[in-house]
PDB file of N, CA, C and O in Angstrom, chain B, residues numbered from 101:
ATOM      1  N   UNK B 101     113.643-206.111 -22.700  1.00  0.00           N
ATOM      2  CA  UNK B 101     113.771-204.916 -21.931  1.00  0.00           C
ATOM      3  C   UNK B 101     115.208-204.449 -21.902  1.00  0.00           C
ATOM      4  O   UNK B 101     115.572-203.537 -21.159  1.00  0.00           O
ATOM      5  N   UNK B 102     115.991-205.073 -22.700  1.00  0.00           N
ATOM      6  CA  UNK B 102     117.386-204.684 -22.707  1.00  0.00           C
ATOM      7  C   UNK B 102     117.586-203.369 -23.429  1.00  0.00           C
ATOM      8  O   UNK B 102     118.534-202.643 -23.130  1.00  0.00           O
ATOM      9  N   UNK B 103     116.699-203.038 -24.390  1.00  0.00           N
ATOM     10  CA  UNK B 103     116.876-201.832 -25.175  1.00  0.00           C
ATOM     11  C   UNK B 103     116.356-200.576 -24.486  1.00  0.00           C
ATOM     12  O   UNK B 103     116.592-199.468 -24.967  1.00  0.00           O
ATOM     13  N   UNK B 104     115.662-200.730 -23.382  1.00  0.00           N
ATOM     14  CA  UNK B 104     115.125-199.548 -22.692  1.00  0.00           C
ATOM     15  C   UNK B 104     116.241-198.859 -21.931  1.00  0.00           C
ATOM     16  O   UNK B 104     117.141-199.490 -21.375  1.00  0.00           O
ATOM     17  N   UNK B 105     116.147-197.571 -21.930  1.00  0.00           N
ATOM     18  CA  UNK B 105     117.109-196.826 -21.137  1.00  0.00           C
ATOM     19  C   UNK B 105     116.411-196.315 -19.889  1.00  0.00           C
ATOM     20  O   UNK B 105     115.199-196.107 -19.921  1.00  0.00           O
ATOM     21  N   UNK B 106     117.099-196.111 -18.833  1.00  0.00           N
ATOM     22  CA  UNK B 106     116.474-195.668 -17.581  1.00  0.00           C
ATOM     23  C   UNK B 106     115.956-194.229 -17.720  1.00  0.00           C
ATOM     24  O   UNK B 106     116.521-193.414 -18.449  1.00  0.00           O
ATOM     25  N   UNK B 107     114.871-193.948 -17.002  1.00  0.00           N
ATOM     26  CA  UNK B 107     114.285-192.607 -17.038  1.00  0.00           C
ATOM     27  C   UNK B 107     115.187-191.629 -16.304  1.00  0.00           C
ATOM     28  O   UNK B 107     115.584-191.859 -15.162  1.00  0.00           O
ATOM     29  N   UNK B 108     115.491-190.574 -16.960  1.00  0.00           N
ATOM     30  CA  UNK B 108     116.288-189.523 -16.333  1.00  0.00           C
ATOM     31  C   UNK B 108     115.353-188.406 -15.906  1.00  0.00           C
ATOM     32  O   UNK B 108     114.274-188.248 -16.477  1.00  0.00           O
ATOM     33  N   UNK B 109     115.746-187.646 -14.932  1.00  0.00           N
ATOM     34  CA  UNK B 109     114.894-186.555 -14.448  1.00  0.00           C
ATOM     35  C   UNK B 109     114.700-185.499 -15.527  1.00  0.00           C
ATOM     36  O   UNK B 109     113.686-184.800 -15.520  1.00  0.00           O
ATOM     37  N   UNK B 110     115.629-185.366 -16.439  1.00  0.00           N
ATOM     38  CA  UNK B 110     115.507-184.384 -17.513  1.00  0.00           C
ATOM     39  C   UNK B 110     114.398-184.779 -18.483  1.00  0.00           C
ATOM     40  O   UNK B 110     113.791-183.909 -19.107  1.00  0.00           O
ATOM     41  N   UNK B 111     114.129-186.058 -18.619  1.00  0.00           N
ATOM     42  CA  UNK B 111     113.080-186.514 -19.512  1.00  0.00           C
ATOM     43  C   UNK B 111     111.693-186.205 -18.958  1.00  0.00           C
ATOM     44  O   UNK B 111     110.741-186.060 -19.724  1.00  0.00           O
ATOM     45  N   UNK B 112     111.571-186.102 -17.648  1.00  0.00           N
ATOM     46  CA  UNK B 112     110.277-185.922 -17.023  1.00  0.00           C
ATOM     47  C   UNK B 112     109.875-184.451 -16.884  1.00  0.00           C
ATOM     48  O   UNK B 112     108.716-184.157 -16.588  1.00  0.00           O
ATOM     49  N   UNK B 113     110.776-183.563 -17.084  1.00  0.00           N
ATOM     50  CA  UNK B 113     110.456-182.141 -16.915  1.00  0.00           C
ATOM     51  C   UNK B 113     109.999-181.534 -18.225  1.00  0.00           C
ATOM     52  O   UNK B 113     110.276-182.058 -19.304  1.00  0.00           O
ATOM     53  N   UNK B 114     109.287-180.410 -18.111  1.00  0.00           N
ATOM     54  CA  UNK B 114     108.806-179.694 -19.286  1.00  0.00           C
ATOM     55  C   UNK B 114     109.960-178.907 -19.886  1.00  0.00           C
ATOM     56  O   UNK B 114     110.719-178.269 -19.157  1.00  0.00           O
ATOM     57  N   UNK B 115     110.096-178.945 -21.175  1.00  0.00           N
ATOM     58  CA  UNK B 115     111.180-178.159 -21.784  1.00  0.00           C
ATOM     59  C   UNK B 115     110.949-176.671 -21.570  1.00  0.00           C
ATOM     60  O   UNK B 115     109.811-176.233 -21.404  1.00  0.00           O
ATOM     61  N   UNK B 116     112.002-175.914 -21.575  1.00  0.00           N
ATOM     62  CA  UNK B 116     111.931-174.470 -21.360  1.00  0.00           C
ATOM     63  C   UNK B 116     111.056-173.838 -22.441  1.00  0.00           C
ATOM     64  O   UNK B 116     111.306-174.011 -23.634  1.00  0.00           O
ATOM     65  N   UNK B 117     110.041-173.112 -22.019  1.00  0.00           N
ATOM     66  CA  UNK B 117     109.132-172.481 -22.967  1.00  0.00           C
ATOM     67  C   UNK B 117     109.614-171.080 -23.274  1.00  0.00           C
ATOM     68  O   UNK B 117     109.822-170.265 -22.375  1.00  0.00           O
ATOM     69  N   UNK B 118     109.785-170.819 -24.531  1.00  0.00           N
ATOM     70  CA  UNK B 118     110.197-169.492 -24.950  1.00  0.00           C
ATOM     71  C   UNK B 118     108.993-168.731 -25.479  1.00  0.00           C
ATOM     72  O   UNK B 118     108.038-169.327 -25.975  1.00  0.00           O
ATOM     73  N   UNK B 119     109.047-167.398 -25.369  1.00  0.00           N
ATOM     74  CA  UNK B 119     107.974-166.550 -25.879  1.00  0.00           C
ATOM     75  C   UNK B 119     107.940-166.687 -27.399  1.00  0.00           C
ATOM     76  O   UNK B 119     108.970-166.617 -28.069  1.00  0.00           O
ATOM     77  N   UNK B 120     106.747-166.883 -27.919  1.00  0.00           N
ATOM     78  CA  UNK B 120     106.613-167.026 -29.365  1.00  0.00           C
ATOM     79  C   UNK B 120     106.962-165.699 -30.027  1.00  0.00           C
ATOM     80  O   UNK B 120     106.552-164.638 -29.555  1.00  0.00           O
ATOM     81  N   UNK B 121     107.695-165.756 -31.081  1.00  0.00           N
ATOM     82  CA  UNK B 121     108.062-164.493 -31.744  1.00  0.00           C
ATOM     83  C   UNK B 121     106.837-163.858 -32.406  1.00  0.00           C
ATOM     84  O   UNK B 121     106.084-164.523 -33.117  1.00  0.00           O
ATOM     85  N   UNK B 122     106.656-162.577 -32.162  1.00  0.00           N
ATOM     86  CA  UNK B 122     105.557-161.851 -32.793  1.00  0.00           C
ATOM     87  C   UNK B 122     106.138-160.808 -33.726  1.00  0.00           C
ATOM     88  O   UNK B 122     107.193-160.234 -33.458  1.00  0.00           O
ATOM     89  N   UNK B 123     105.451-160.575 -34.807  1.00  0.00           N
ATOM     90  CA  UNK B 123     105.953-159.555 -35.736  1.00  0.00           C
ATOM     91  C   UNK B 123     105.990-158.192 -35.048  1.00  0.00           C
ATOM     92  O   UNK B 123     105.159-157.907 -34.186  1.00  0.00           O
ATOM     93  N   UNK B 124     106.946-157.356 -35.427  1.00  0.00           N
ATOM     94  CA  UNK B 124     107.038-156.040 -34.792  1.00  0.00           C
ATOM     95  C   UNK B 124     105.780-155.212 -35.067  1.00  0.00           C
ATOM     96  O   UNK B 124     105.239-155.224 -36.172  1.00  0.00           O
ATOM     97  N   UNK B 125     105.336-154.504 -34.051  1.00  0.00           N
ATOM     98  CA  UNK B 125     104.161-153.646 -34.200  1.00  0.00           C
ATOM     99  C   UNK B 125     102.884-154.296 -33.714  1.00  0.00           C
ATOM    100  O   UNK B 125     101.911-153.599 -33.427  1.00  0.00           O
ATOM    101  N   UNK B 126     102.863-155.622 -33.613  1.00  0.00           N
ATOM    102  CA  UNK B 126     101.651-156.308 -33.167  1.00  0.00           C
ATOM    103  C   UNK B 126     101.438-156.175 -31.660  1.00  0.00           C
ATOM    104  O   UNK B 126     100.299-156.196 -31.192  1.00  0.00           O
ATOM    105  N   UNK B 127     102.522-156.037 -30.898  1.00  0.00           N
ATOM    106  CA  UNK B 127     102.375-155.879 -29.454  1.00  0.00           C
ATOM    107  C   UNK B 127     101.662-154.570 -29.131  1.00  0.00           C
ATOM    108  O   UNK B 127     100.824-154.519 -28.231  1.00  0.00           O
ATOM    109  N   UNK B 128     101.997-153.517 -29.866  1.00  0.00           N
ATOM    110  CA  UNK B 128     101.327-152.233 -29.649  1.00  0.00           C
ATOM    111  C   UNK B 128      99.858-152.316 -30.044  1.00  0.00           C
ATOM    112  O   UNK B 128      98.999-151.720 -29.395  1.00  0.00           O
ATOM    113  N   UNK B 129      99.575-153.054 -31.105  1.00  0.00           N
ATOM    114  CA  UNK B 129      98.190-153.209 -31.550  1.00  0.00           C
ATOM    115  C   UNK B 129      97.398-154.005 -30.518  1.00  0.00           C
ATOM    116  O   UNK B 129      96.238-153.687 -30.253  1.00  0.00           O
ATOM    117  N   UNK B 130      98.000-155.025 -29.940  1.00  0.00           N
ATOM    118  CA  UNK B 130      97.323-155.804 -28.908  1.00  0.00           C
ATOM    119  C   UNK B 130      97.009-154.942 -27.687  1.00  0.00           C
ATOM    120  O   UNK B 130      95.923-155.035 -27.116  1.00  0.00           O
ATOM    121  N   UNK B 131      97.946-154.123 -27.300  1.00  0.00           N
ATOM    122  CA  UNK B 131      97.728-153.232 -26.156  1.00  0.00           C
ATOM    123  C   UNK B 131      96.618-152.240 -26.453  1.00  0.00           C
ATOM    124  O   UNK B 131      95.813-151.931 -25.573  1.00  0.00           O
ATOM    125  N   UNK B 132      96.564-151.744 -27.660  1.00  0.00           N
ATOM    126  CA  UNK B 132      95.514-150.791 -28.036  1.00  0.00           C
ATOM    127  C   UNK B 132      94.142-151.468 -28.031  1.00  0.00           C
ATOM    128  O   UNK B 132      93.160-150.873 -27.589  1.00  0.00           O
ATOM    129  N   UNK B 133      94.071-152.681 -28.509  1.00  0.00           N
ATOM    130  CA  UNK B 133      92.795-153.407 -28.528  1.00  0.00           C
ATOM    131  C   UNK B 133      92.321-153.653 -27.099  1.00  0.00           C
ATOM    132  O   UNK B 133      91.139-153.476 -26.805  1.00  0.00           O
ATOM    133  N   UNK B 134      93.209-154.050 -26.221  1.00  0.00           N
ATOM    134  CA  UNK B 134      92.847-154.280 -24.824  1.00  0.00           C
ATOM    135  C   UNK B 134      92.364-152.978 -24.179  1.00  0.00           C
ATOM    136  O   UNK B 134      91.378-152.985 -23.442  1.00  0.00           O
ATOM    137  N   UNK B 135      93.043-151.872 -24.449  1.00  0.00           N
ATOM    138  CA  UNK B 135      92.646-150.582 -23.893  1.00  0.00           C
ATOM    139  C   UNK B 135      91.266-150.163 -24.397  1.00  0.00           C
ATOM    140  O   UNK B 135      90.464-149.627 -23.631  1.00  0.00           O
ATOM    141  N   UNK B 136      90.988-150.399 -25.662  1.00  0.00           N
ATOM    142  CA  UNK B 136      89.683-150.037 -26.227  1.00  0.00           C
ATOM    143  C   UNK B 136      88.578-150.889 -25.600  1.00  0.00           C
ATOM    144  O   UNK B 136      87.508-150.374 -25.278  1.00  0.00           O
ATOM    145  N   UNK B 137      88.825-152.169 -25.428  1.00  0.00           N
ATOM    146  CA  UNK B 137      87.819-153.054 -24.830  1.00  0.00           C
ATOM    147  C   UNK B 137      87.535-152.643 -23.392  1.00  0.00           C
ATOM    148  O   UNK B 137      86.374-152.586 -22.987  1.00  0.00           O
ATOM    149  N   UNK B 138      88.569-152.357 -22.620  1.00  0.00           N
ATOM    150  CA  UNK B 138      88.379-151.926 -21.229  1.00  0.00           C
ATOM    151  C   UNK B 138      87.618-150.608 -21.183  1.00  0.00           C
ATOM    152  O   UNK B 138      86.744-150.433 -20.334  1.00  0.00           O
ATOM    153  N   UNK B 139      87.931-149.687 -22.069  1.00  0.00           N
ATOM    154  CA  UNK B 139      87.234-148.403 -22.110  1.00  0.00           C
ATOM    155  C   UNK B 139      85.764-148.593 -22.455  1.00  0.00           C
ATOM    156  O   UNK B 139      84.903-147.959 -21.844  1.00  0.00           O
ATOM    157  N   UNK B 140      85.461-149.452 -23.421  1.00  0.00           N
ATOM    158  CA  UNK B 140      84.066-149.696 -23.795  1.00  0.00           C
ATOM    159  C   UNK B 140      83.281-150.339 -22.649  1.00  0.00           C
ATOM    160  O   UNK B 140      82.122-149.993 -22.421  1.00  0.00           O
ATOM    161  N   UNK B 141      83.898-151.259 -21.940  1.00  0.00           N
ATOM    162  CA  UNK B 141      83.227-151.882 -20.793  1.00  0.00           C
ATOM    163  C   UNK B 141      82.958-150.841 -19.725  1.00  0.00           C
ATOM    164  O   UNK B 141      81.865-150.812 -19.159  1.00  0.00           O
ATOM    165  N   UNK B 142      83.925-149.988 -19.437  1.00  0.00           N
ATOM    166  CA  UNK B 142      83.754-148.932 -18.438  1.00  0.00           C
ATOM    167  C   UNK B 142      82.636-147.969 -18.839  1.00  0.00           C
ATOM    168  O   UNK B 142      81.796-147.615 -18.011  1.00  0.00           O
ATOM    169  N   UNK B 143      82.623-147.547 -20.090  1.00  0.00           N
ATOM    170  CA  UNK B 143      81.578-146.624 -20.552  1.00  0.00           C
ATOM    171  C   UNK B 143      80.200-147.281 -20.519  1.00  0.00           C
ATOM    172  O   UNK B 143      79.208-146.627 -20.199  1.00  0.00           O
ATOM    173  N   UNK B 144      80.136-148.554 -20.843  1.00  0.00           N
ATOM    174  CA  UNK B 144      78.856-149.267 -20.788  1.00  0.00           C
ATOM    175  C   UNK B 144      78.335-149.328 -19.354  1.00  0.00           C
ATOM    176  O   UNK B 144      77.157-149.065 -19.114  1.00  0.00           O
ATOM    177  N   UNK B 145      79.196-149.668 -18.405  1.00  0.00           N
ATOM    178  CA  UNK B 145      78.783-149.705 -17.001  1.00  0.00           C
ATOM    179  C   UNK B 145      78.361-148.330 -16.508  1.00  0.00           C
ATOM    180  O   UNK B 145      77.379-148.210 -15.775  1.00  0.00           O
ATOM    181  N   UNK B 146      79.083-147.303 -16.897  1.00  0.00           N
ATOM    182  CA  UNK B 146      78.733-145.940 -16.497  1.00  0.00           C
ATOM    183  C   UNK B 146      77.379-145.540 -17.072  1.00  0.00           C
ATOM    184  O   UNK B 146      76.573-144.919 -16.380  1.00  0.00           O
ATOM    185  N   UNK B 147      77.125-145.887 -18.326  1.00  0.00           N
ATOM    186  CA  UNK B 147      75.841-145.576 -18.954  1.00  0.00           C
ATOM    187  C   UNK B 147      74.697-146.303 -18.254  1.00  0.00           C
ATOM    188  O   UNK B 147      73.635-145.721 -18.031  1.00  0.00           O
ATOM    189  N   UNK B 148      74.906-147.553 -17.913  1.00  0.00           N
ATOM    190  CA  UNK B 148      73.871-148.318 -17.211  1.00  0.00           C
ATOM    191  C   UNK B 148      73.578-147.687 -15.854  1.00  0.00           C
ATOM    192  O   UNK B 148      72.414-147.571 -15.471  1.00  0.00           O
ATOM    193  N   UNK B 149      74.601-147.283 -15.130  1.00  0.00           N
ATOM    194  CA  UNK B 149      74.397-146.645 -13.831  1.00  0.00           C
ATOM    195  C   UNK B 149      73.632-145.332 -13.960  1.00  0.00           C
ATOM    196  O   UNK B 149      72.767-145.037 -13.135  1.00  0.00           O
ATOM    197  N   UNK B 150      73.941-144.548 -14.980  1.00  0.00           N
ATOM    198  CA  UNK B 150      73.234-143.284 -15.195  1.00  0.00           C
ATOM    199  C   UNK B 150      71.770-143.544 -15.532  1.00  0.00           C
ATOM    200  O   UNK B 150      70.888-142.863 -15.008  1.00  0.00           O
ATOM    201  N   UNK B 151      71.501-144.508 -16.392  1.00  0.00           N
ATOM    202  CA  UNK B 151      70.123-144.820 -16.769  1.00  0.00           C
ATOM    203  C   UNK B 151      69.333-145.311 -15.555  1.00  0.00           C
ATOM    204  O   UNK B 151      68.182-144.917 -15.368  1.00  0.00           O
ATOM    205  N   UNK B 152      69.938-146.165 -14.733  1.00  0.00           N
ATOM    206  CA  UNK B 152      69.257-146.636 -13.525  1.00  0.00           C
ATOM    207  C   UNK B 152      69.009-145.474 -12.568  1.00  0.00           C
ATOM    208  O   UNK B 152      67.939-145.393 -11.964  1.00  0.00           O
ATOM    209  N   UNK B 153      69.971-144.584 -12.423  1.00  0.00           N
ATOM    210  CA  UNK B 153      69.797-143.418 -11.550  1.00  0.00           C
ATOM    211  C   UNK B 153      68.668-142.521 -12.018  1.00  0.00           C
ATOM    212  O   UNK B 153      67.868-142.066 -11.201  1.00  0.00           O
ATOM    213  N   UNK B 154      68.584-142.256 -13.317  1.00  0.00           N
ATOM    214  CA  UNK B 154      67.506-141.424 -13.855  1.00  0.00           C
ATOM    215  C   UNK B 154      66.162-142.103 -13.647  1.00  0.00           C
ATOM    216  O   UNK B 154      65.184-141.447 -13.287  1.00  0.00           O
ATOM    217  N   UNK B 155      66.105-143.404 -13.869  1.00  0.00           N
ATOM    218  CA  UNK B 155      64.850-144.145 -13.677  1.00  0.00           C
ATOM    219  C   UNK B 155      64.398-144.069 -12.224  1.00  0.00           C
ATOM    220  O   UNK B 155      63.228-143.805 -11.947  1.00  0.00           O
ATOM    221  N   UNK B 156      65.314-144.298 -11.306  1.00  0.00           N
ATOM    222  CA  UNK B 156      64.951-144.256  -9.890  1.00  0.00           C
ATOM    223  C   UNK B 156      64.558-142.852  -9.453  1.00  0.00           C
ATOM    224  O   UNK B 156      63.672-142.694  -8.613  1.00  0.00           O
ATOM    225  N   UNK B 157      65.201-141.832 -10.009  1.00  0.00           N
ATOM    226  CA  UNK B 157      64.873-140.459  -9.645  1.00  0.00           C
ATOM    227  C   UNK B 157      63.466-140.087 -10.132  1.00  0.00           C
ATOM    228  O   UNK B 157      62.705-139.443  -9.410  1.00  0.00           O
ATOM    229  N   UNK B 158      63.136-140.489 -11.333  1.00  0.00           N
ATOM    230  CA  UNK B 158      61.827-140.134 -11.894  1.00  0.00           C
ATOM    231  C   UNK B 158      60.687-140.945 -11.291  1.00  0.00           C
ATOM    232  O   UNK B 158      59.551-140.472 -11.267  1.00  0.00           O
ATOM    233  N   UNK B 159      60.951-142.122 -10.814  1.00  0.00           N
ATOM    234  CA  UNK B 159      59.909-142.987 -10.288  1.00  0.00           C
ATOM    235  C   UNK B 159      59.999-143.128  -8.769  1.00  0.00           C
ATOM    236  O   UNK B 159      59.809-144.215  -8.225  1.00  0.00           O
ATOM    237  N   UNK B 160      60.290-142.019  -8.096  1.00  0.00           N
ATOM    238  CA  UNK B 160      60.369-142.071  -6.643  1.00  0.00           C
ATOM    239  C   UNK B 160      59.016-142.431  -6.059  1.00  0.00           C
ATOM    240  O   UNK B 160      58.907-143.352  -5.251  1.00  0.00           O
ATOM    241  N   UNK B 161      57.993-141.709  -6.466  1.00  0.00           N
ATOM    242  CA  UNK B 161      56.643-142.001  -5.996  1.00  0.00           C
ATOM    243  C   UNK B 161      56.509-141.779  -4.502  1.00  0.00           C
ATOM    244  O   UNK B 161      57.474-141.459  -3.808  1.00  0.00           O
ATOM    245  N   UNK B 162      55.321-141.952  -4.041  1.00  0.00           N
ATOM    246  CA  UNK B 162      55.090-141.843  -2.615  1.00  0.00           C
ATOM    247  C   UNK B 162      54.486-143.161  -2.144  1.00  0.00           C
ATOM    248  O   UNK B 162      53.964-143.949  -2.932  1.00  0.00           O
ATOM    249  N   UNK B 163      54.571-143.364  -0.890  1.00  0.00           N
ATOM    250  CA  UNK B 163      54.072-144.609  -0.326  1.00  0.00           C
ATOM    251  C   UNK B 163      52.573-144.491  -0.160  1.00  0.00           C
ATOM    252  O   UNK B 163      52.084-143.681   0.628  1.00  0.00           O
ATOM    253  N   UNK B 164      51.851-145.304  -0.906  1.00  0.00           N
ATOM    254  CA  UNK B 164      50.390-145.268  -0.834  1.00  0.00           C
ATOM    255  C   UNK B 164      49.886-146.639  -0.453  1.00  0.00           C
ATOM    256  O   UNK B 164      50.342-147.663  -0.961  1.00  0.00           O
ATOM    257  N   UNK B 165      48.924-146.629   0.463  1.00  0.00           N
ATOM    258  CA  UNK B 165      48.262-147.890   0.792  1.00  0.00           C
ATOM    259  C   UNK B 165      46.791-147.728   0.477  1.00  0.00           C
ATOM    260  O   UNK B 165      46.239-146.631   0.554  1.00  0.00           O
ATOM    261  N   UNK B 166      46.179-148.812   0.130  1.00  0.00           N
ATOM    262  CA  UNK B 166      44.767-148.758  -0.215  1.00  0.00           C
ATOM    263  C   UNK B 166      43.909-149.396   0.883  1.00  0.00           C
ATOM    264  O   UNK B 166      42.772-149.804   0.644  1.00  0.00           O
ATOM    265  N   UNK B 167      44.471-149.471   2.079  1.00  0.00           N
ATOM    266  CA  UNK B 167      43.724-150.006   3.205  1.00  0.00           C
ATOM    267  C   UNK B 167      42.825-148.918   3.780  1.00  0.00           C
ATOM    268  O   UNK B 167      43.110-147.725   3.678  1.00  0.00           O
ATOM    269  N   UNK B 168      41.749-149.362   4.376  1.00  0.00           N
ATOM    270  CA  UNK B 168      40.855-148.415   5.035  1.00  0.00           C
ATOM    271  C   UNK B 168      41.508-147.959   6.335  1.00  0.00           C
ATOM    272  O   UNK B 168      42.094-148.768   7.055  1.00  0.00           O
ATOM    273  N   UNK B 169      41.409-146.668   6.637  1.00  0.00           N
ATOM    274  CA  UNK B 169      41.991-146.206   7.898  1.00  0.00           C
ATOM    275  C   UNK B 169      41.204-146.775   9.075  1.00  0.00           C
ATOM    276  O   UNK B 169      39.992-146.974   8.989  1.00  0.00           O
ATOM    277  N   UNK B 170      41.901-147.030  10.159  1.00  0.00           N
ATOM    278  CA  UNK B 170      41.246-147.596  11.334  1.00  0.00           C
ATOM    279  C   UNK B 170      40.353-146.541  11.982  1.00  0.00           C
ATOM    280  O   UNK B 170      40.794-145.422  12.245  1.00  0.00           O
ATOM    281  N   UNK B 171      39.121-146.897  12.232  1.00  0.00           N
ATOM    282  CA  UNK B 171      38.246-145.915  12.890  1.00  0.00           C
ATOM    283  C   UNK B 171      38.630-145.781  14.358  1.00  0.00           C
ATOM    284  O   UNK B 171      39.054-146.747  14.994  1.00  0.00           O
ATOM    285  N   UNK B 172      38.474-144.568  14.888  1.00  0.00           N
ATOM    286  CA  UNK B 172      38.746-144.339  16.299  1.00  0.00           C
ATOM    287  C   UNK B 172      37.626-144.957  17.098  1.00  0.00           C
ATOM    288  O   UNK B 172      36.460-144.612  16.904  1.00  0.00           O
ATOM    289  N   UNK B 173      37.957-145.854  17.982  1.00  0.00           N
ATOM    290  CA  UNK B 173      36.955-146.554  18.770  1.00  0.00           C
ATOM    291  C   UNK B 173      36.336-145.596  19.773  1.00  0.00           C
ATOM    292  O   UNK B 173      35.114-145.510  19.893  1.00  0.00           O
ATOM    293  N   UNK B 174      37.158-144.903  20.465  1.00  0.00           N
ATOM    294  CA  UNK B 174      36.642-143.957  21.451  1.00  0.00           C
ATOM    295  C   UNK B 174      37.210-142.583  21.121  1.00  0.00           C
ATOM    296  O   UNK B 174      38.405-142.431  20.869  1.00  0.00           O
ATOM    297  N   UNK B 175      36.330-141.588  21.128  1.00  0.00           N
ATOM    298  CA  UNK B 175      36.872-140.257  20.872  1.00  0.00           C
ATOM    299  C   UNK B 175      37.812-139.865  21.996  1.00  0.00           C
ATOM    300  O   UNK B 175      37.613-140.217  23.159  1.00  0.00           O
ATOM    301  N   UNK B 176      38.795-139.158  21.630  1.00  0.00           N
ATOM    302  CA  UNK B 176      39.793-138.752  22.614  1.00  0.00           C
ATOM    303  C   UNK B 176      39.187-137.737  23.565  1.00  0.00           C
ATOM    304  O   UNK B 176      38.632-136.716  23.161  1.00  0.00           O
ATOM    305  N   UNK B 177      39.312-138.048  24.796  1.00  0.00           N
ATOM    306  CA  UNK B 177      38.786-137.120  25.809  1.00  0.00           C
ATOM    307  C   UNK B 177      39.814-136.020  26.021  1.00  0.00           C
ATOM    308  O   UNK B 177      41.011-136.267  26.169  1.00  0.00           O
ATOM    309  N   UNK B 178      39.315-134.835  26.029  1.00  0.00           N
ATOM    310  CA  UNK B 178      40.211-133.708  26.254  1.00  0.00           C
ATOM    311  C   UNK B 178      40.612-133.697  27.711  1.00  0.00           C
ATOM    312  O   UNK B 178      39.787-133.894  28.603  1.00  0.00           O
ATOM    313  N   UNK B 179      41.844-133.475  27.930  1.00  0.00           N
ATOM    314  CA  UNK B 179      42.334-133.460  29.299  1.00  0.00           C
ATOM    315  C   UNK B 179      41.857-132.198  29.996  1.00  0.00           C
ATOM    316  O   UNK B 179      41.767-131.124  29.401  1.00  0.00           O
ATOM    317  N   UNK B 180      41.555-132.365  31.276  1.00  0.00           N
ATOM    318  CA  UNK B 180      41.146-131.206  32.075  1.00  0.00           C
ATOM    319  C   UNK B 180      42.344-130.289  32.216  1.00  0.00           C
ATOM    320  O   UNK B 180      43.486-130.749  32.237  1.00  0.00           O
ATOM    321  N   UNK B 181      42.091-128.999  32.312  1.00  0.00           N
ATOM    322  CA  UNK B 181      43.227-128.095  32.457  1.00  0.00           C
ATOM    323  C   UNK B 181      44.015-128.460  33.715  1.00  0.00           C
ATOM    324  O   UNK B 181      43.451-128.720  34.777  1.00  0.00           O
ATOM    325  N   UNK B 182      45.280-128.470  33.563  1.00  0.00           N
ATOM    326  CA  UNK B 182      46.148-128.884  34.659  1.00  0.00           C
ATOM    327  C   UNK B 182      46.085-127.865  35.786  1.00  0.00           C
ATOM    328  O   UNK B 182      46.156-126.657  35.561  1.00  0.00           O
ATOM    329  N   UNK B 183      45.951-128.372  36.988  1.00  0.00           N
ATOM    330  CA  UNK B 183      45.945-127.500  38.165  1.00  0.00           C
ATOM    331  C   UNK B 183      47.381-127.150  38.473  1.00  0.00           C
ATOM    332  O   UNK B 183      48.319-127.828  38.054  1.00  0.00           O
ATOM    333  N   UNK B 184      47.517-126.122  39.181  1.00  0.00           N
ATOM    334  CA  UNK B 184      48.868-125.691  39.534  1.00  0.00           C
ATOM    335  C   UNK B 184      49.476-126.761  40.421  1.00  0.00           C
ATOM    336  O   UNK B 184      48.845-127.225  41.370  1.00  0.00           O
ATOM    337  N   UNK B 185      50.664-127.138  40.120  1.00  0.00           N
ATOM    338  CA  UNK B 185      51.333-128.196  40.853  1.00  0.00           C
ATOM    339  C   UNK B 185      51.701-127.690  42.246  1.00  0.00           C
ATOM    340  O   UNK B 185      52.115-126.545  42.428  1.00  0.00           O
ATOM    341  N   UNK B 186      51.538-128.566  43.203  1.00  0.00           N
ATOM    342  CA  UNK B 186      51.932-128.226  44.569  1.00  0.00           C
ATOM    343  C   UNK B 186      53.390-128.598  44.750  1.00  0.00           C
ATOM    344  O   UNK B 186      53.856-129.609  44.225  1.00  0.00           O
ATOM    345  N   UNK B 187      54.100-127.780  45.493  1.00  0.00           N
ATOM    346  CA  UNK B 187      55.499-128.044  45.753  1.00  0.00           C
ATOM    347  C   UNK B 187      55.654-128.491  47.186  1.00  0.00           C
ATOM    348  O   UNK B 187      55.058-127.916  48.096  1.00  0.00           O
ATOM    349  N   UNK B 188      56.443-129.500  47.382  1.00  0.00           N
ATOM    350  CA  UNK B 188      56.709-130.004  48.716  1.00  0.00           C
ATOM    351  C   UNK B 188      58.191-129.778  49.011  1.00  0.00           C
ATOM    352  O   UNK B 188      59.059-130.168  48.229  1.00  0.00           O
ATOM    353  N   UNK B 189      58.458-129.161  50.118  1.00  0.00           N
ATOM    354  CA  UNK B 189      59.831-128.931  50.521  1.00  0.00           C
ATOM    355  C   UNK B 189      60.178-129.919  51.605  1.00  0.00           C
ATOM    356  O   UNK B 189      59.458-130.023  52.598  1.00  0.00           O
ATOM    357  N   UNK B 190      61.229-130.623  51.443  1.00  0.00           N
ATOM    358  CA  UNK B 190      61.605-131.612  52.447  1.00  0.00           C
ATOM    359  C   UNK B 190      62.705-131.054  53.310  1.00  0.00           C
ATOM    360  O   UNK B 190      63.174-131.730  54.226  1.00  0.00           O
TER     361      UNK B 190
END
């Protein structure tokens, strides 16, 4: 163990990472590709929303039930004509 050297804090840290060199013009191409992909995703979502909206608009329908209507057990008695109300003065 005589040949080992003590660990220094510099040995334990990650070396400084530099940006990889890219050929000129590729950064603009990357930005254009990203913009095209975002635009296509946006247009796809917009198209899906329009198609769903058209489908829902055309298939509104009405609420229909196929149950038998409840029969009236007792016919409604017509109310007697109301008599003139009496007024009480206190």
